[in-house]
C-alpha positions as CSV (number, residue, x, y, z in Angstrom):
1,M,0.0,0.0,0.0
2,K,1.2,3.5,-0.8
3,T,0.7,6.0,2.0
4,G,-0.5,8.5,-0.7
5,M,-3.7,6.4,-1.0
6,L,-4.8,7.7,2.4
7,K,-4.9,11.2,1.3
8,I,-8.4,12.7,1.0
9,S,-9.3,14.2,-2.4
10,P,-9.6,18.0,-2.4
11,G,-13.1,19.1,-1.6
12,F,-14.1,15.9,0.3
13,E,-12.4,16.7,3.6
14,E,-15.6,18.0,5.3
15,I,-17.8,15.1,4.4
16,M,-15.3,12.4,5.5
17,P,-15.8,10.9,9.0
18,P,-13.8,12.7,11.7
19,E,-12.1,9.4,12.6
20,Y,-10.8,9.0,9.1
21,R,-9.6,12.5,8.8
22,E,-7.7,12.0,12.1
23,L,-6.1,8.8,10.8
24,V,-4.9,10.6,7.7
25,D,-3.6,13.6,9.7
26,N,-2.3,11.8,12.7
27,G,-2.0,8.1,12.0
28,P,1.0,5.8,12.2
29,Y,1.6,5.0,8.5
30,G,5.2,5.6,7.4
31,K,6.2,7.1,10.7
32,D,7.9,4.2,12.5
33,Y,5.9,4.6,15.6
34,G,6.3,2.0,18.4
35,I,4.9,1.0,21.8
36,G,6.4,4.1,23.5
37,D,4.5,6.4,21.2
38,L,1.0,5.2,22.3
39,G,-1.2,8.2,23.2
40,S,0.6,10.6,20.8
41,Y,-1.1,9.5,17.5
42,K,-4.3,8.0,16.1
43,E,-4.1,4.3,16.8
44,L,-5.1,1.5,14.4
45,L,-7.6,0.2,17.0
46,E,-9.5,2.3,19.6
47,E,-13.1,1.6,20.3
48,H,-14.1,-2.1,20.0
49,P,-17.0,-4.4,20.9
50,L,-15.0,-6.7,23.2
51,C,-15.7,-7.2,26.9
52,A,-14.3,-4.8,29.6
53,G,-10.9,-6.0,30.8
54,C,-10.4,-8.3,27.8
55,G,-6.8,-9.5,27.7
56,L,-7.2,-10.3,24.0
57,A,-8.2,-6.7,23.2
58,L,-5.2,-5.3,25.1
59,S,-2.9,-7.7,23.4
60,L,-4.3,-6.8,20.0
61,R,-3.9,-3.1,20.7
62,L,-0.3,-3.5,21.7
63,T,0.4,-5.8,18.8
64,L,-0.9,-3.3,16.2
65,A,1.2,-0.6,17.8
66,S,4.3,-2.8,17.4
67,L,4.0,-3.5,13.7
68,P,7.2,-2.5,11.8
69,M,5.4,-1.3,8.7
70,P,1.6,-1.2,9.2
71,E,1.2,0.4,5.8
72,D,2.6,-2.8,4.2
73,T,1.0,-5.3,6.5
74,V,-1.9,-7.6,5.9
75,I,-3.5,-9.4,8.9
76,V,-5.3,-12.7,8.4
77,G,-7.7,-13.5,11.2
78,S,-10.2,-16.2,12.0
79,T,-13.4,-16.9,13.8
80,G,-13.3,-16.0,17.5
81,C,-13.4,-13.0,19.8
82,S,-10.7,-11.2,17.8
83,A,-12.9,-11.4,14.7
84,L,-15.3,-9.0,16.4
85,A,-12.6,-6.4,16.7
86,F,-11.1,-6.5,13.2
87,P,-13.9,-4.4,11.6
88,Q,-12.6,-1.6,13.9
89,V,-8.9,-2.1,12.8
90,A,-7.7,0.5,10.3
91,L,-5.5,-2.0,8.5
92,H,-5.8,-4.4,5.6
93,N,-7.2,-7.6,7.1
94,I,-8.9,-10.8,6.0
95,H,-11.3,-13.0,7.9
96,S,-10.8,-16.6,7.0
97,L,-12.9,-19.7,7.8
98,F,-12.3,-21.1,11.2
99,G,-8.8,-22.7,11.3
100,N,-7.9,-21.9,7.7
101,Q,-6.0,-18.7,8.5
102,N,-2.5,-20.1,8.0
103,A,-3.4,-21.6,4.7
104,V,-4.9,-18.3,3.5
105,A,-1.9,-16.4,4.8
106,S,0.5,-18.8,3.0
107,G,-1.1,-18.2,-0.4
108,L,-1.4,-14.5,0.3
109,K,2.3,-14.2,1.1
110,R,3.3,-16.0,-2.0
111,A,1.0,-13.9,-4.2
112,L,2.3,-10.6,-2.7
113,K,5.9,-11.7,-3.4
114,L,5.0,-12.3,-7.0
115,R,3.1,-9.1,-7.3
116,F,5.6,-6.9,-5.4
117,P,9.0,-8.6,-5.8
118,E,10.9,-5.5,-4.8
119,K,8.8,-4.6,-1.8
120,E,8.4,-6.2,1.6
121,K,4.8,-7.2,2.5
122,D,4.3,-8.5,5.9
123,V,1.6,-11.2,6.4
124,V,0.7,-11.7,10.0
125,V,-1.8,-14.2,11.3
126,I,-3.6,-13.1,14.4
127,A,-6.1,-15.6,15.9
128,G,-7.3,-17.1,19.1
129,D,-6.3,-20.4,20.7
130,G,-9.2,-22.3,19.2
131,A,-8.4,-21.4,15.7
132,T,-4.6,-21.8,16.2
133,A,-4.1,-24.7,18.6
134,D,-7.3,-26.8,18.1
135,I,-9.3,-26.5,14.9
136,G,-6.5,-24.9,12.8
137,L,-3.5,-26.8,14.2
138,D,-3.1,-28.9,11.1
139,M,-2.8,-25.9,8.7
140,V,-0.7,-24.0,11.3
141,M,1.8,-26.8,11.6
142,Q,1.9,-27.4,7.8
143,S,2.8,-23.7,7.2
144,W,5.7,-24.1,9.6
145,L,6.9,-27.3,8.1
146,R,6.8,-25.7,4.6
147,R,8.8,-22.8,6.0
148,E,6.2,-20.2,4.8
149,K,7.5,-16.7,5.6
150,I,4.6,-15.6,7.8
151,T,4.2,-14.7,11.4
152,T,1.6,-16.5,13.5
153,I,0.4,-14.7,16.7
154,M,-1.9,-16.5,19.0
155,L,-4.1,-14.5,21.4
156,D,-4.3,-17.1,24.1
157,N,-7.4,-16.6,26.3
158,E,-7.5,-20.3,27.2
159,A,-11.1,-20.9,26.1
160,Y,-13.5,-20.8,23.2
161,A,-14.6,-17.5,24.8
162,N,-16.8,-16.3,21.9
163,T,-19.2,-19.3,22.1
164,G,-19.9,-19.8,25.7
165,G,-16.6,-20.7,27.4
166,Q,-15.8,-24.2,26.2
167,E,-12.4,-25.6,27.2
168,S,-9.7,-25.5,24.5
169,G,-6.4,-27.2,24.1
170,M,-4.9,-24.1,25.7
171,S,-7.0,-24.2,28.9
172,M,-5.1,-25.1,32.0
173,Q,-5.7,-28.6,33.4
174,G,-8.4,-28.4,36.1
175,A,-9.8,-25.1,34.7
176,V,-13.5,-24.9,35.5
177,L,-15.5,-23.3,32.6
178,N,-19.1,-22.9,31.7
179,M,-18.9,-26.0,29.5
180,A,-16.2,-27.8,31.6
181,P,-18.0,-27.8,35.0
182,T,-15.8,-30.5,36.5
183,G,-12.6,-29.1,35.3
184,K,-10.4,-29.8,32.2
185,K,-8.9,-33.3,32.3
186,F,-5.7,-32.9,30.3
187,P,-2.7,-30.4,30.4
188,K,-2.4,-27.2,28.4
189,L,-0.8,-27.7,25.0
190,S,2.8,-26.6,24.8
191,L,2.5,-24.8,21.5
192,P,5.8,-22.8,21.7
193,E,7.7,-26.0,22.0
194,I,5.8,-27.5,19.1
195,A,6.5,-24.4,17.0
196,H,10.2,-24.7,17.8
197,T,10.2,-28.4,16.9
198,C,8.4,-27.7,13.6
199,G,11.2,-25.4,12.5
200,C,10.0,-21.9,13.3
201,A,13.0,-19.6,13.2
202,Y,11.8,-17.5,16.1
203,V,9.3,-18.4,18.8
204,A,8.3,-16.3,21.8
205,A,5.7,-16.3,24.6
206,A,4.8,-12.9,26.1
207,S,1.9,-11.0,27.6
208,P,0.4,-7.5,27.7
209,A,1.5,-7.2,31.4
210,K,5.0,-6.3,29.9
211,P,4.2,-4.1,26.9
212,K,7.8,-3.4,25.9
213,Q,8.6,-7.1,25.9
214,L,5.5,-7.8,23.9
215,A,6.5,-5.1,21.4
216,K,10.0,-6.5,21.1
217,V,8.9,-10.1,20.3
218,V,6.3,-9.0,17.8
219,R,8.7,-6.9,15.9
220,R,11.4,-9.6,16.1
221,A,9.0,-12.2,14.8
222,I,7.8,-10.1,11.8
223,L,11.4,-9.1,10.8
224,V,12.7,-12.7,11.0
225,A,9.7,-14.0,9.0
226,R,10.7,-11.6,6.2
227,E,14.2,-12.9,5.8
228,I,14.3,-16.4,7.2
229,G,11.1,-18.4,7.7
230,P,8.0,-18.9,9.9
231,T,7.8,-17.3,13.3
232,Y,5.3,-17.8,16.2
233,V,4.3,-15.6,19.1
234,Q,2.0,-16.6,21.9
235,L,0.4,-13.8,23.9
236,Y,-1.3,-14.8,27.2
237,S,-4.6,-12.9,27.1
238,P,-6.9,-13.8,30.0
239,C,-10.7,-13.7,29.6
240,P,-12.5,-12.1,32.6
241,T,-16.0,-13.0,31.2
242,N,-15.5,-16.8,31.1
243,Y,-13.0,-17.1,33.9
244,K,-15.1,-14.8,36.1
245,F,-12.6,-12.4,37.5
246,N,-12.9,-8.6,37.9
247,P,-12.1,-6.9,34.6
248,K,-9.8,-4.5,36.4
249,E,-7.6,-7.3,37.5
250,T,-6.5,-8.6,34.1
251,V,-2.9,-7.4,34.2
252,S,-2.5,-8.2,37.9
253,L,-3.8,-11.7,37.2
254,I,-1.2,-12.2,34.5
255,K,1.6,-11.1,36.8
256,Q,0.4,-13.5,39.5
257,R,0.2,-16.4,37.1
258,E,3.8,-15.7,36.0
259,K,4.9,-15.5,39.7
260,D,3.2,-18.8,40.4
261,G,4.9,-20.4,37.4
262,L,1.6,-21.1,35.6
263,Y,2.6,-18.7,32.7
264,Q,6.2,-18.2,31.6
265,S,7.6,-15.8,29.0
266,K,10.2,-17.5,26.7
267,E,12.1,-17.2,23.4
268,Y,13.5,-19.8,21.1
269,I,15.8,-18.3,18.4
270,S,17.5,-20.3,15.6
271,Q,21.2,-19.6,15.0
272,E,20.3,-17.9,11.7
273,A,17.7,-15.8,13.2
274,Q,20.0,-14.8,16.1
275,A,22.7,-13.6,13.7
276,F,20.1,-11.7,11.7
277,L,18.6,-10.0,14.8
278,E,22.0,-9.1,16.1
279,S,22.9,-7.5,12.7
280,I,19.8,-5.3,12.6
281,E,19.5,-4.5,16.3
282,V,23.2,-3.5,16.7
283,K,22.9,-1.4,13.5
284,K,19.8,0.3,14.9
């Protein structure tokens, strides 16, 4: 996308919605904004229909603020809570069928490379744990095994939160949910380790409780995917509605879970990715 496409044709300024005018005048396109600039520009996501205290919404906001080149980024989403927010995202995005997001992203990345051989176009999958670790796990893993140059970001709220709170593969063992009244019977899926084993060049687990760390791993994942191969980021995004905690306690809950060892931030970096990151981060 050319940033010039965002300009409003002369004479139409007054009839355009004020939100669009603000995005044109004060948006992030072409300006290399980051997480530290939040509050100083028109964000790509502001109002949204998700629940108060939604960890997924907070993770999505921080992720969008961390994109290296939003003007040349296409997001591929899937069915779930995040799909309710994407109509409010001022960014190219595609809604795929439940679980198909990595297959769609793979084809899109290849097509963009053919159409724009001289230009970097970042394709980023953003989906929940149901679409990523359960229903879509086959196509997610196949994109990793084929070494597709895309980034997969899972917003892990540990449930099928959009359809009543069923347990997912990412729910903790013993978790009591609306449709798991006696507690989940098997452990949480170790998807970062699976991604690492499947050959992802960069894998990280983070949370919105540490925004700077989240921003760093998102940017690293996207930059590595451009040059080397598939990358995976898992963002712990608790759901106050289905886990029935106070919406104001989302961040403090994440910190307590990390303190108790129930959630851990981590990184797996291949030797090739490590050398690449050192070269660009030292230069910067």
